Backbone as numpy.savetxt, mean C-alpha at the origin, in Angstrom:
# Nx Ny Nz CAx CAy CAz Cx Cy Cz
-20.92 -20.25 7.58 -21.76 -19.07 7.58 -20.87 -17.82 7.58
-21.11 -16.92 6.65 -20.32 -15.70 6.53 -20.76 -14.68 7.57
-19.80 -13.85 7.97 -20.11 -12.79 8.93 -20.81 -11.65 8.21
-21.57 -10.89 8.98 -22.24 -9.73 8.42 -21.24 -8.62 8.14
-21.66 -7.63 7.37 -20.74 -6.54 7.00 -20.28 -5.70 8.19
-21.04 -5.69 9.28 -20.68 -4.89 10.44 -19.91 -5.68 11.50
-19.65 -6.94 11.25 -18.96 -7.78 12.23 -17.46 -7.47 12.25
-16.87 -7.65 13.42 -15.41 -7.50 13.53 -14.75 -8.71 12.90
-13.54 -8.52 12.39 -12.79 -9.60 11.75 -11.53 -9.91 12.55
-11.20 -11.18 12.64 -9.92 -11.56 13.22 -8.83 -11.27 12.19
-7.59 -11.36 12.59 -6.51 -11.08 11.65 -6.52 -12.07 10.49
-6.87 -13.32 10.77 -6.90 -14.30 9.68 -8.03 -13.99 8.71
-9.19 -13.57 9.22 -10.30 -13.21 8.35 -9.98 -11.95 7.54
-9.35 -10.97 8.19 -8.97 -9.73 7.49 -7.95 -10.03 6.40
-6.96 -10.85 6.73 -5.93 -11.20 5.75 -6.54 -11.91 4.55
-7.46 -12.81 4.80 -8.10 -13.53 3.70 -8.94 -12.58 2.84
-9.70 -11.71 3.50 -10.54 -10.76 2.76 -9.71 -9.81 1.90
-8.54 -9.41 2.40 -7.67 -8.46 1.69 -6.67 -9.15 0.77
-6.60 -10.47 0.85 -5.67 -11.26 0.04 -4.21 -10.87 0.30
-3.87 -10.75 1.58 -2.49 -10.52 2.01 -2.20 -11.46 3.18
-0.94 -11.84 3.39 -0.62 -12.67 4.55 -0.81 -11.89 5.86
-1.03 -12.62 6.94 -1.23 -11.99 8.25 -0.03 -11.14 8.66
1.18 -11.62 8.36 2.35 -10.86 8.79 2.42 -9.50 8.10
1.83 -9.37 6.92 1.81 -8.09 6.24 0.94 -7.10 7.01
-0.20 -7.57 7.53 -1.05 -6.69 8.34 -0.32 -6.24 9.60
0.41 -7.16 10.23 1.18 -6.78 11.43 2.27 -5.77 11.06
2.93 -5.97 9.92 3.96 -5.04 9.46 3.36 -3.66 9.19
2.22 -3.63 8.52 1.58 -2.34 8.24 1.25 -1.60 9.52
0.90 -2.30 10.58 0.63 -1.65 11.87 1.86 -0.89 12.36
3.06 -1.42 12.06 4.29 -0.75 12.51 4.61 0.45 11.64
4.16 0.48 10.41 4.48 1.56 9.47 3.41 2.64 9.40
2.19 2.28 9.70 1.08 3.23 9.58 0.39 3.36 10.94
0.61 4.50 11.60 0.06 4.72 12.94 -1.46 4.73 12.93
-2.07 5.00 11.78 -3.53 5.05 11.69 -4.16 3.66 11.63
-3.37 2.61 11.51 -3.91 1.24 11.54 -3.80 0.75 12.98
-4.96 0.73 13.65 -4.98 0.34 15.06 -6.17 -0.59 15.33
-6.00 -1.89 15.07 -7.12 -2.79 15.38 -7.31 -2.88 16.90
-8.50 -3.28 17.28 -8.74 -3.52 18.72 -7.94 -4.75 19.12
-7.39 -4.72 20.33 -6.67 -5.89 20.82 -7.33 -6.36 22.11
-7.60 -7.64 22.14 -8.20 -8.27 23.32 -7.11 -8.91 24.15
-7.51 -9.55 25.23 -6.56 -10.24 26.10 -5.72 -11.20 25.26
-4.45 -11.24 25.56 -3.55 -12.11 24.81 -3.08 -11.48 23.51
-3.45 -10.23 23.24 -2.98 -9.54 22.06 -3.73 -9.89 20.78
-4.84 -10.57 20.89 -5.60 -10.96 19.70 -6.22 -9.75 19.04
-6.03 -9.60 17.73 -6.49 -8.43 16.99 -7.88 -8.65 16.43
-8.67 -7.57 16.49 -9.99 -7.57 15.87 -10.12 -6.29 15.05
-10.43 -6.46 13.77 -10.54 -5.33 12.85 -12.00 -4.93 12.67
-12.28 -3.65 12.89 -13.61 -3.10 12.68 -13.84 -2.93 11.18
-15.08 -2.82 10.74 -15.34 -2.58 9.30 -14.59 -1.36 8.78
-14.48 -0.30 9.58 -13.74 0.89 9.15 -12.25 0.58 8.97
-11.70 -0.28 9.84 -10.29 -0.69 9.70 -10.08 -1.43 8.38
-11.02 -2.31 8.05 -10.92 -3.08 6.80 -10.97 -2.15 5.60
-11.82 -1.13 5.65 -11.92 -0.17 4.54 -10.60 0.57 4.34
-9.96 0.98 5.44 -8.67 1.67 5.34 -7.61 0.70 4.82
-7.58 -0.51 5.34 -6.61 -1.51 4.90 -6.78 -1.83 3.41
-8.01 -1.87 2.95 -8.26 -2.13 1.53 -7.62 -1.02 0.69
-7.74 0.23 1.15 -7.11 1.34 0.45 -5.60 1.26 0.47
-5.02 0.93 1.63 -3.57 0.79 1.75 -3.09 -0.31 0.81
-3.79 -1.42 0.81 -3.40 -2.55 -0.05 -3.42 -2.14 -1.52
-4.49 -1.46 -1.93 -4.60 -1.06 -3.34 -3.49 -0.08 -3.72
-3.23 0.87 -2.85 -2.19 1.86 -3.16 -0.81 1.20 -3.25
-0.49 0.32 -2.31 0.82 -0.32 -2.29 0.97 -1.37 -3.38
-0.02 -2.22 -3.53 0.11 -3.38 -4.42 -0.32 -3.11 -5.86
-1.33 -2.26 -6.05 -1.87 -2.05 -7.38 -1.42 -0.74 -8.02
-1.30 0.31 -7.21 -0.99 1.64 -7.74 0.50 1.95 -7.72
1.31 1.13 -7.06 2.75 1.35 -7.06 3.25 2.37 -6.06
2.45 2.71 -5.07 2.89 3.64 -4.04 3.95 3.00 -3.15
4.77 3.85 -2.56 5.71 3.41 -1.54 5.04 3.59 -0.18
5.64 3.02 0.85 5.10 3.21 2.21 5.10 4.69 2.55
6.20 5.38 2.26 6.27 6.82 2.53 5.21 7.58 1.74
4.94 7.13 0.53 3.92 7.77 -0.28 2.54 7.64 0.32
2.21 6.46 0.84 0.91 6.26 1.49 0.84 7.08 2.77
1.94 7.13 3.52 1.97 7.94 4.74 1.71 9.40 4.42
2.35 9.90 3.36 2.18 11.29 2.96 0.76 11.56 2.49
0.21 10.65 1.70 -1.16 10.80 1.21 -2.14 10.88 2.39
-1.96 10.01 3.36 -2.83 10.02 4.54 -2.66 11.32 5.32
-1.43 11.75 5.48 -1.16 12.98 6.24 -1.79 14.19 5.56
-1.70 14.25 4.23 -2.19 15.41 3.49 -3.68 15.36 3.19
-4.23 14.16 2.97 -5.63 14.07 2.52 -6.53 13.29 3.47
-5.95 12.63 4.47 -6.75 11.95 5.48 -7.15 10.53 5.14
-7.77 9.89 6.13 -8.18 8.49 5.99 -9.27 8.31 4.94
-10.11 9.33 4.77 -11.18 9.22 3.76 -10.59 8.98 2.37
-9.42 9.57 2.12 -8.75 9.38 0.82 -8.30 7.94 0.64
-7.82 7.32 1.74 -7.40 5.92 1.67 -8.60 5.01 1.46
-9.70 5.32 2.15 -10.91 4.52 1.97 -11.40 4.64 0.52
-11.34 5.85 -0.03 -11.76 6.05 -1.42 -10.87 5.25 -2.37
-9.57 5.19 -2.08 -8.65 4.40 -2.91 -9.07 2.93 -2.88
-9.48 2.45 -1.72 -9.93 1.07 -1.59 -11.20 0.79 -2.37
-11.96 1.85 -2.63 -13.20 1.72 -3.41 -12.95 1.93 -4.89
-11.68 2.12 -5.28 -11.35 2.22 -6.70 -11.11 3.62 -7.22
-11.14 4.63 -6.34 -10.89 6.00 -6.78 -9.39 6.25 -6.74
-8.78 6.49 -7.90 -7.33 6.70 -7.97 -6.97 8.08 -7.45
-5.90 8.17 -6.68 -5.43 9.47 -6.19 -4.88 10.30 -7.34
-4.84 11.60 -7.14 -4.28 12.50 -8.14 -2.79 12.26 -8.26
-2.25 12.54 -9.43 -0.81 12.40 -9.65 -0.05 13.42 -8.82
1.23 13.16 -8.51 2.00 14.12 -7.74 2.22 15.42 -8.51
2.48 16.48 -7.77 2.71 17.77 -8.40 4.10 17.79 -9.02
4.33 18.61 -10.07 5.64 18.65 -10.71 6.75 19.07 -9.74
6.44 19.88 -8.73 7.45 20.31 -7.77 7.94 19.16 -6.90
7.16 18.08 -6.83 7.50 16.96 -5.97 7.28 15.65 -6.70
7.91 15.44 -7.87 7.62 14.24 -8.67 8.02 12.96 -7.95
7.10 12.02 -7.96 7.40 10.70 -7.43 7.38 10.59 -5.93
7.19 11.67 -5.20 7.25 11.59 -3.75 6.07 10.81 -3.19
4.92 10.91 -3.85 3.74 10.22 -3.35 3.49 8.95 -4.14
3.71 9.00 -5.42 3.24 7.92 -6.29 4.27 7.62 -7.36
4.51 6.38 -7.56 5.38 5.93 -8.63 4.47 5.30 -9.69
4.13 6.04 -10.76 3.17 5.52 -11.74 3.67 4.25 -12.41
2.73 3.44 -12.79 3.07 2.25 -13.56 3.08 0.97 -12.76
3.17 1.06 -11.45 3.19 -0.15 -10.64 4.30 -1.09 -11.04
4.04 -2.38 -11.03 5.04 -3.40 -11.33 5.59 -3.28 -12.75
4.70 -3.04 -13.71 5.15 -2.92 -15.11 6.11 -1.75 -15.28
5.80 -0.64 -14.64 6.68 0.52 -14.71 8.04 0.24 -14.09
8.04 -0.50 -12.99 9.30 -0.84 -12.34 10.14 -1.78 -13.21
9.48 -2.74 -13.85 10.20 -3.66 -14.73 10.80 -2.93 -15.93
10.05 -1.97 -16.47 10.57 -1.17 -17.58 11.77 -0.35 -17.13
11.67 0.26 -15.95 12.78 1.05 -15.42 14.01 0.16 -15.19
13.79 -1.05 -14.69 14.90 -1.98 -14.46 15.59 -2.32 -15.77
14.82 -2.62 -16.81 15.41 -2.93 -18.12 16.20 -1.74 -18.66
15.66 -0.53 -18.49 16.36 0.67 -18.95 17.69 0.85 -18.20
17.66 0.62 -16.90 18.89 0.74 -16.10 19.91 -0.32 -16.50
19.45 -1.53 -16.75 20.37 -2.60 -17.15 21.00 -2.28 -18.52
20.22 -1.71 -19.43 20.75 -1.34 -20.74 21.77 -0.21 -20.60
21.48 0.77 -19.74 22.42 1.87 -19.52 23.71 1.36 -18.89
23.61 0.43 -17.95 24.80 -0.14 -17.32 25.64 -0.88 -18.35
24.99 -1.60 -19.23 25.71 -2.34 -20.27 26.47 -1.38 -21.18
25.82 -0.26 -21.58 26.50 0.74 -22.41 27.69 1.34 -21.68
27.51 1.65 -20.39 28.63 2.21 -19.60 29.78 1.23 -19.47
29.44 -0.03 -19.24 30.48 -1.06 -19.15 31.26 -1.15 -20.46
30.55 -1.07 -21.60 31.22 -1.11 -22.89 32.17 0.09 -23.07
31.72 1.25 -22.66 32.55 2.45 -22.78 33.79 2.37 -21.87
33.64 1.81 -20.69 34.77 1.70 -19.76 35.80 0.68 -20.25
35.37 -0.31 -21.00 36.30 -1.31 -21.52 37.17 -0.76 -22.65
36.72 0.29 -23.30 37.45 0.85 -24.46 38.63 1.68 -24.05
């Protein structure tokens, strides 16, 4: 039997719902002060529906949008938790300003990183060739 939408979730239920391992949720607690599940006796974590909504936004920004941890921290600091919840609902954040390129968001996610890696490897190869001459 599935829990209702207003029910609290254990860490294992939250991890399953968000499709991340439990240790990732614990790690995020250390990096994001705004992630504070309720803790019962023995340190057992319980996530409120609002916690899950914020976590969904953090997950989307980090895993799908290519944000860094510092980028998510900055986004939350500047735009608040509502912005993270909106990201979890599929609303993409605005691109960074030209004065601060890349500080909040690294466009392209995994594909962009792989392209950048190939470009760097090609540049290194050219430099190595020039140094051998």
